[in-house]
N, C-alpha and C positions, 0 to 999 in steps of 0.2 A: 729230469726237469726241475729247475729251481722254483721255489715258492712264487717269486716274482712272475716268472714266466707262466706258471699255472693260473695265478690269480688274473693275468692279463686276458687269458681266453676263457676263463670260467664262465663269464657272464654270456657268452656266445652260445653255450650249450645248456646253461642252467637257468632256473627262474630266479632272477636276483631277489635276494632277502627273503626267500622262503626256504626254511630248513627243516629237517627232522631230527629228533633226538631220541634215544632209547636208554631207559634205566634197565639195566639187566640185573635181575636178581638171582641169587643162589641161596640155599639153604645148606650150610656146611659147618660141621662140628658145633650144633646147637646154635648157630649164629645166622642172622640174615645179612647177606653180603651184596655188594654191588660192584660192578665192574668199571673201572675208571681207565682212562687212556692218558698217557703222558704226552703232552704237546712237544713235538720235536724241538731240541735244542732249547728247551725252557724247563724250569723247575715246576711247571704247572700242570694240574690235571683237569680233565674234562670228561663229559659223556661221549659215547660213541654217537656219531651222527654226521650230517653233511646236507648238502644242497640237493634240490630236486631238479631233475632234468626237465626240459620243456615239453617233451612227449611222454612224460612218465607219470604213472598214478602214484598217489602219496603213499600207499601201502607198499608199492613195489619199490618206491625210493627208500622206505625204511628198511625194507629187506636187503636191498642192494648195499646201502650203506653199512649195515651190519656185516655183510659178507666182505666188503672192500676193507673195513676198519679192523675186523676181529677174526675174520674167517669163520664165523658162526652162521649157520644156516638151517632151516627147516626147524625152527624152534618156535615156541608159544610167543605170540606178539599181540598186544592189544592197545589201540589207540585210547588215551584217557585225557588229554589235556592240550589246549592250544593257548599259546601266549603271545603278545605282541604290543608291549606298551608303545604309546605314542611317543613319550620321552624316553628314548633308548639310551642306556648307559653304555657307551662305546669304549669306555677306558681300557678295558681288558684287551679289545681288539687293537686299539691304537699301540698299547704296550707290546703285544705279541707280533704284530706285523710291521712296525714303524721301522724296524732295522732293514726289512726287505723292500719296503715301499718309500721310505725316506718321506719327503714333502709331498708326495702324491697321495699319502694315507688320508689327508684331509678330504679330498674330493672323491676318494674311492668309494664304490658302492658298499664295501664291508663296513664302512663307518656309519652306515644309516640304519634305520630301524629294521628289525628282523621279525617276521612271523615264524614261529617254531611250533610244529606239530609234534607232540610228544607221545611216546609209546612205552609200555614196560614190557620186558621179556623175562621168561622163566627158564632156566638151565640147570642142569646137574653138573656142578662144578668139577666133579670127578671125571665125568665123561666127555665134556666139551672144554677143551683147552684153547683158548684165543691164541693165534699165532701171527697173524698178519701185521707187519709194519710197513709204513708207508712214508710219503712226503711229510704228513703231519703228525704220525704216531710212531714213537720209538720205544713204548713200554706199556704192558697192560699189568693192571694191579686190582686184586680183589680186596675190598675194604670193608669194614662194618658199616652197614647202612646207616647207622645212627651216629657214628663217629667219623665221618669222612672229612677231609680237608676242604678248605675253600676252594671252589671250582671256578674255571673260567666261565665267562658269558652268562652269569647268574644261573649255572646249572644247579647250584644248590637248591634253589627254589623248585626246579623240576623235580629232584630227588625227593624233597618233602611231600609234593603232591602225589608222587607215585607211591610212596609208603601209605599215605592216606588212602588212596584208591585200592592198594593191595589189602589193607585192613578192611575196607568196605566190601571187597569182593570176597574175601576168605570163606565166609559162610555161604554166600551165594553160589560161588563157583569152585567149592572145595574140591570136587572130583578133578576139574581141569588144572587147578593150582597144584594139588597134591600130587598128581601124577607126573608133573613136570618138575617139582622140587624134591620129591621123596623117592626112595627106592620102590620097586613093584610091591614088595611086601614090607610091613612095618608093624611094630608094636603100638599099642595104644599110647604108651608112654612117649614114643617117639612123635607120634602125631600131635601130642600135647606140647611137645618141645617147638614144634613148628608154630603153633598158636603163640606160645610165650615169646619166641623170637620175634614174630611179627608185630605183637602188641606190647612187648617190652614189660610184661608182668606175669606173675605166676597165677595159675589156675588150680583150683581143688580137684584133685585126682577123680574123685567119685562123681562129682557134679559134671566134670568134663566128659568122662566116660559115658554118663547117662545121656548128656546132649548129643554126642557123637552117634551113639546107637540109635537114638530116636530119629536121626536123619534118614535111616535106612538106605544109606549108601555104601556101607561097609559090608564086606563078606569075611567071616572069621574062618580061618584055616585050621584044620586039625593039627597040622605041624605046628610045633611051639618053637619059641626063640631058642636057639642052640647055644646058649650062654652057660655059665657055670653055677647059676643060681639054681638051688634045689626046687624053687617054685617058679619055673620059667613061664613068662607071659605068653598069650597066644599071638600069632602073627595074623595080620589083616591085609586086605587089599581092596581096592575100590571096586564096586560093582560096575558091570558093563552097562550103563544106562544110556539107553537110546533117546 
């Protein structure tokens, strides 16, 4: 099906101008990354997302669009932001779809204000590889969360909001976030690197360790890190807190 044909029938099955978008984070090689999708037949990137079906819950729509766009499923997902400015800048949509729609772009529902419900997701980049390509997506790319290119549809603002929310959540939900971004076992140094990647600043080792241990959410294992260092650090894992 061509883009023009798809858009012609989309409003019959979807709620017009209501979309979900997801910022997918990973922690890889000491860096906080986000997953971007390249819009088909253009040089532009965007966040995963799509429209909400008329008979679909919002959370279900977010999960379905993730599956459809990236083939990722059963991952940590949290709603954090809703946006829908009255004065909507539709320049990106006009540029992207004008070739397919021509003069009809002006009156098309895509050219109107959108309400976007935004989520962030957490994945292990080594274990979950996005694969799906479709009518609108022909490439997936992991990029530095703090150095990403200009994105379509004002998605840069959504990424910035997601980073602020992740920073705010890290202490409050460290177990959930850590379990989804890190290996099952890790050193205190690796946990510190996660914090430094999220906050983009260095932490003092002794103060950081004291703070983490005071939270009473870490279990120290007898087995130590099997590196070459003569003074190998202990391994930790998150406690099973109900």
